[in-house]
C-alpha positions in Angstrom: -4.0 -0.2 -35.5 -1.0 1.8 -34.0 2.5 0.2 -34.8 3.0 -0.4 -30.5 -0.3 -2.8 -30.5 1.1 -4.7 -33.7 4.5 -5.2 -32.2 3.5 -6.0 -28.7 0.6 -8.7 -31.2 3.9 -10.3 -32.6 5.7 -10.6 -29.4 3.0 -12.3 -27.7 2.9 -15.6 -29.7 5.4 -16.9 -27.6 3.6 -16.5 -24.9 0.6 -18.6 -25.9 3.1 -22.1 -24.8 3.9 -21.5 -21.3 5.0 -24.5 -18.9 2.3 -25.4 -16.7 2.6 -25.1 -12.9 1.0 -26.8 -9.8 -0.9 -24.9 -8.3 -0.2 -24.7 -4.0 0.6 -22.7 -1.2 -1.3 -21.8 2.1 -4.9 -20.0 1.7 -5.1 -22.0 -1.7 -8.5 -24.4 -1.9 -9.0 -26.3 -4.8 -11.6 -28.7 -5.5 -11.1 -30.5 -8.9 -12.2 -33.3 -10.7 -8.8 -36.0 -10.8 -8.4 -35.6 -14.5 -8.9 -31.9 -16.0 -8.0 -28.9 -15.3 -10.8 -26.2 -16.0 -8.9 -23.4 -17.5 -11.0 -20.7 -19.5 -12.6 -17.6 -17.4 -15.5 -18.3 -19.5 -13.8 -17.7 -22.5 -10.9 -20.2 -22.8 -7.1 -18.9 -21.7 -3.8 -19.9 -22.3 -2.7 -18.5 -19.3 -3.4 -20.1 -16.4 -1.4 -23.2 -15.4 -2.8 -27.0 -15.1 -0.1 -29.8 -14.9 -0.3 -32.3 -17.8 0.8 -35.2 -18.7 4.4 -35.0 -20.6 4.2 -36.4 -24.4 7.5 -38.1 -25.8 8.7 -34.7 -26.8 8.8 -33.5 -23.4 5.9 -31.4 -23.8 2.7 -31.4 -21.5 -0.9 -31.5 -22.9 -3.9 -30.7 -21.2 -7.4 -31.2 -22.7 -10.1 -28.1 -21.6 -13.1 -29.7 -21.4 -15.5 -27.4 -20.0 -15.9 -23.8 -18.2 -15.0 -21.9 -15.1 -16.6 -19.3 -14.3 -14.3 -17.5 -11.5 -15.5 -14.7 -9.0 -13.1 -12.0 -7.1 -15.1 -11.4 -4.1 -14.3 -8.7 -1.9 -16.5 -8.9 1.9 -16.0 -5.7 4.1 -18.2 -5.4 7.2 -19.7 -1.7 8.2 -16.6 0.1 8.5 -15.4 -1.0 4.9 -12.7 -3.2 6.8 -12.1 -6.5 4.8 -13.2 -9.6 6.6 -10.9 -12.0 6.5 -11.1 -15.8 7.5 -13.8 -17.1 6.0 -14.6 -20.7 4.7 -15.9 -21.7 1.8 -18.9 -23.4 3.4 -19.6 -19.3 4.4 -20.5 -18.6 0.8 -23.4 -19.3 -1.6 -23.4 -18.5 -5.2 -26.3 -18.1 -7.2 -26.6 -18.1 -10.9 -29.9 -16.9 -12.6 -30.8 -17.6 -8.9 -29.7 -20.9 -8.8 -27.5 -22.2 -6.0 -24.2 -23.4 -8.0 -21.7 -25.9 -6.5 -18.0 -24.2 -5.9 -15.0 -26.1 -6.7 -12.6 -23.4 -6.2 -11.8 -21.3 -3.1 -9.0 -19.4 -2.5 -8.4 -16.9 0.7 -4.7 -15.9 -0.2 -3.5 -12.6 -1.4 -3.4 -14.0 -5.2 -1.1 -12.6 -8.0 -2.8 -10.6 -11.0 -3.1 -9.8 -14.0 -3.2 -5.5 -14.7 -3.3 -3.3 -17.5 -2.9 0.4 -16.8 -4.9 2.3 -19.7 -3.8 5.6 -19.6 -5.7 8.5 -21.1 -3.1 10.8 -23.1 -5.4 12.7 -24.8 -4.7 17.0 -25.1 -7.1 17.7 -21.8 -5.1 15.4 -19.8 -1.9 16.9 -20.2 -1.6 18.9 -16.8 -2.4 16.0 -15.3 -0.1 13.4 -16.5 3.0 14.1 -13.5 0.2 12.8 -11.2 -0.9 9.8 -13.3 3.2 8.9 -13.2 3.4 9.2 -9.8 0.0 7.2 -9.5 1.2 4.6 -10.7 4.2 4.3 -9.4 2.4 3.7 -6.0 0.4 1.2 -7.4 3.3 -1.0 -8.6 5.0 -0.6 -5.1 1.5 -1.7 -3.0 1.3 -4.5 -5.3 2.1 -8.1 -4.8 5.3 -8.5 -5.9 4.3 -11.5 -8.5 1.7 -9.5 -10.5 2.4 -8.6 -14.0 1.7 -5.3 -15.6 1.3 -3.5 -19.2 0.4 -0.4 -20.4 -2.2 1.4 -22.7 -1.5 4.4 -23.7 -4.1 6.6 -25.7 -5.6 9.2 -27.6 -6.5 9.0 -30.8 -4.6 5.8 -31.4 -4.1 3.0 -29.1 -0.7 2.0 -28.4 0.3 -1.0 -26.1 3.5 0.2 -25.0 6.5 -2.5 -24.9 9.0 -2.7 -21.4 12.9 -3.2 -22.6 10.8 -5.8 -25.5 8.4 -7.4 -22.9 4.9 -7.1 -22.4 4.6 -7.4 -19.4 6.7 -5.7 -16.0 6.4 -5.5 -12.3 9.3 -2.6 -12.3 7.8 0.9 -11.7 9.9 2.8 -13.8 9.7 0.3 -16.8 6.0 1.1 -16.4 6.9 5.4 -15.9 8.5 5.2 -19.0 6.1 3.5 -21.2 3.5 5.7 -19.9 6.0 8.6 -21.1 6.8 7.4 -23.7 3.2 9.1 -25.4 2.6 13.0 -25.4 -0.9 13.9 -24.9 -2.2 15.6 -27.7 -5.5 14.2 -29.5 -8.9 13.5 -28.8 -9.9 10.6 -26.9 -10.6 6.9 -28.1 -11.7 5.6 -24.3 -13.8 2.6 -25.4 -10.8 1.4 -28.3 -8.2 1.5 -25.5 -10.5 -0.3 -23.0 -11.2 -3.2 -25.9 -8.0 -3.3 -26.5 -6.5 -3.7 -22.6 -9.4 -6.5 -22.1 -8.3 -7.9 -25.4 -4.3 -7.6 -24.1 -5.5 -9.4 -19.9 -5.8 -12.8 -22.2 -1.9 -13.1 -22.8 -1.3 -12.8 -18.7 -0.2 -15.6 -16.5 -2.2 -15.2 -14.1 -6.5 -16.4 -14.2 -7.0 -13.0 -11.9 -7.1 -10.1 -14.4 -8.7 -6.5 -14.0 -7.9 -3.1 -15.6 -7.0 0.1 -14.1 -8.2 3.0 -16.2 -7.2 6.4 -15.4 -8.8 9.1 -17.5 -11.2 12.3 -17.5 -13.8 10.3 -19.0 -14.6 11.9 -22.0 -14.7 10.0 -24.9 -14.8 11.4 -28.5 -13.0 9.2 -31.0 -13.9 5.5 -30.4 -14.8 3.4 -33.0 -16.1 0.7 -30.5 -19.5 1.3 -28.6 -20.0 1.0 -25.1 -21.9 -1.8 -25.5 -19.5 -3.8 -27.5 -17.3 -2.7 -24.8 -19.3 -4.1 -21.8 -20.3 -7.1 -23.7 -16.2 -7.7 -23.9 -15.6 -7.2 -20.2 -18.6 -9.8 -19.5 -16.8 -12.7 -21.1 -13.3 -11.7 -20.4 -14.9 -11.5 -16.8 -12.2 -8.1 -16.0 -12.2 -6.0 -12.9 -12.5 -2.7 -14.1 -11.5 0.0 -11.8 -10.8 3.6 -12.3 -9.8 6.9 -11.7 -11.5 10.0 -13.3 -8.6 13.3 -13.0 -11.7 15.5 -13.1 -10.3 19.2 -14.0 -11.8 22.6 -15.2 -14.6 23.4 -16.0 -15.1 23.1 -20.0 -13.1 19.9 -20.9 -14.5 16.8 -21.9 -15.3 14.8 -19.0 -18.1 12.3 -18.8 -17.2 10.5 -15.4 -20.2 8.6 -16.3 -18.9 6.7 -18.1 -16.4 5.3 -16.0 -18.5 4.7 -13.0 -20.8 2.2 -15.4 -17.8 0.4 -16.3 -16.6 -0.5 -13.3 -20.2 -1.1 -11.6 -20.9 -3.1 -14.6 -17.7 -5.4 -14.2 -17.5 -5.4 -10.1 -14.9 -2.8 -9.7 -15.0 0.8 -8.4 -14.8 4.3 -9.7 -12.7 6.7 -8.0 -12.8 10.5 -8.4 -10.2 12.8 -6.0 -11.5 15.2 -4.8 -9.5 18.5 -4.2 -6.4 18.0 -2.4 -7.0 14.0 -2.1 -3.5 12.5 -3.6 -4.3 10.6 -7.0 -0.9 8.2 -5.2 -3.3 6.8 -2.6 -6.3 6.2 -4.4 -3.7 4.1 -6.6 -3.1 1.8 -3.1 -6.1 1.6 -2.1 -6.6 -0.4 -5.7 -3.6 -1.8 -4.8 -5.2 -3.2 -1.9 -8.5 -4.1 -2.6 -7.4 -6.4 -5.5 -5.5 -7.9 -2.6 -7.7 -8.3 -0.5 -10.0 -10.9 -2.4 -11.7 -13.7 -1.8 -11.8 -15.7 -5.8 -14.5 -18.7 -6.1 -15.1 -20.8 -8.7 -18.0 -23.1 -10.3 -18.5 -24.8 -13.4 -22.2 -23.8 -15.1 -24.6 -25.4 -16.9 -23.3 -26.4 -20.7 -23.0 -22.9 -22.7 -24.2 -22.1 -26.1 -22.8 -19.0 -27.8 -26.2 -17.7 -27.9 -26.9 -17.7 -24.2 -27.4 -14.3 -23.2 -27.0 -12.2 -19.9 -26.3 -14.2 -16.7 -26.8 -12.9 -13.2 -24.7 -14.2 -9.9 -25.5 -13.1 -6.7 -23.0 -14.0 -3.9 -24.3 -14.1 -0.3 -21.7 -14.6 2.9 -22.7 -16.0 6.1 -20.6 -14.1 8.5 -22.3 -14.0 12.2 -19.2 -12.4 13.8 -19.1 -9.3 12.0 -22.7 -8.4 11.8 -24.1 -7.1 8.3 -21.3 -7.5 5.8 -21.5 -6.0 2.3 -20.4 -8.0 -0.7 -19.5 -6.9 -4.0 -18.6 -9.0 -6.7 -19.6 -8.3 -10.9 -23.4 -8.7 -11.2 -22.8 -11.2 -13.8 -21.3 -12.7 -17.2 -21.9 -13.2 -20.3 -20.7 -16.7 -22.0 -19.2 -17.7 -25.2 -19.1 -21.1 -26.6 -17.9 -24.3 -24.7 -15.1 -25.7 -26.5 -12.8 -28.6 -26.3 -9.4 -28.0 -27.3 -6.0 -29.1 -26.6 -2.9 -26.8 -24.9 0.9 -27.2 -25.0 3.1 -26.2 -23.3 7.0 -25.7 -23.8 9.2 -22.9 -22.6 9.3 -19.4 -22.9 11.1 -16.3 -22.0 9.1 -13.5 -21.0 
């Protein structure tokens, strides 16, 4: 593990105790039991916020008593245009064929924690200037409340701190993090995606995604694809990718990126000759902003549970036949009972 990863993890200790804030705002609907706020996206996360009762020392405590499955759902019409203004009753969610009772519904542009996982292997050398431009456009097109971090990788994986911070929404900070490592060596793609998924748990927002920018070739990872996929299914993060394919003979395997994205509900993009990578990054930012968020509490989970298949059906008679995209399912983790404690922290 590189120095950057170790340093980032040390700095992130302060984020495990955060102030709880009440959810609100136009367009959000939460149907939650009065005594509990269910914090996890299958795997419990310290980053989601809830209202807790104060203790004598001024900190708030809240019991984590169940798991909440959150589903980012994108609905488009026959022309590919996002279908807005749908209501809770327009959605039906099935887990392993059984209809679920939705307890969370959001129809607004909610902020997201995004990991930018960028290939710095030798084969990417001539493509990195375009990557910096793409990330800048992505940052400017995102929700102002989004938070992002950068994972640079070649033979090694490094999470770059930005002015001492683990997360930033400033395009200049992100660009500097991308240029901190030169293009060299081989490609540890799976290791980088795994580290990005790990780092997502420290973000403040419940909605999480990775954007992988690479030529897709992996020849240096210790982690296997099956391990990365299982990890992604437990974290429920969306994975998007931009595959920067180049001249023949370079180590490229775009099918890897396609599989990662499809298995998590994201999209893999392959720029055509003359197509600007910056335009694609803007499209991904828009995709993340034009989503519904559905949530439900599944039946009791066991650590050894197998993959649970999810199907989302939408009734939108005014829009004809619609296309629904979400993750195909998830791997549950053991249900936990624990106490989260809040405190002030500087990000």
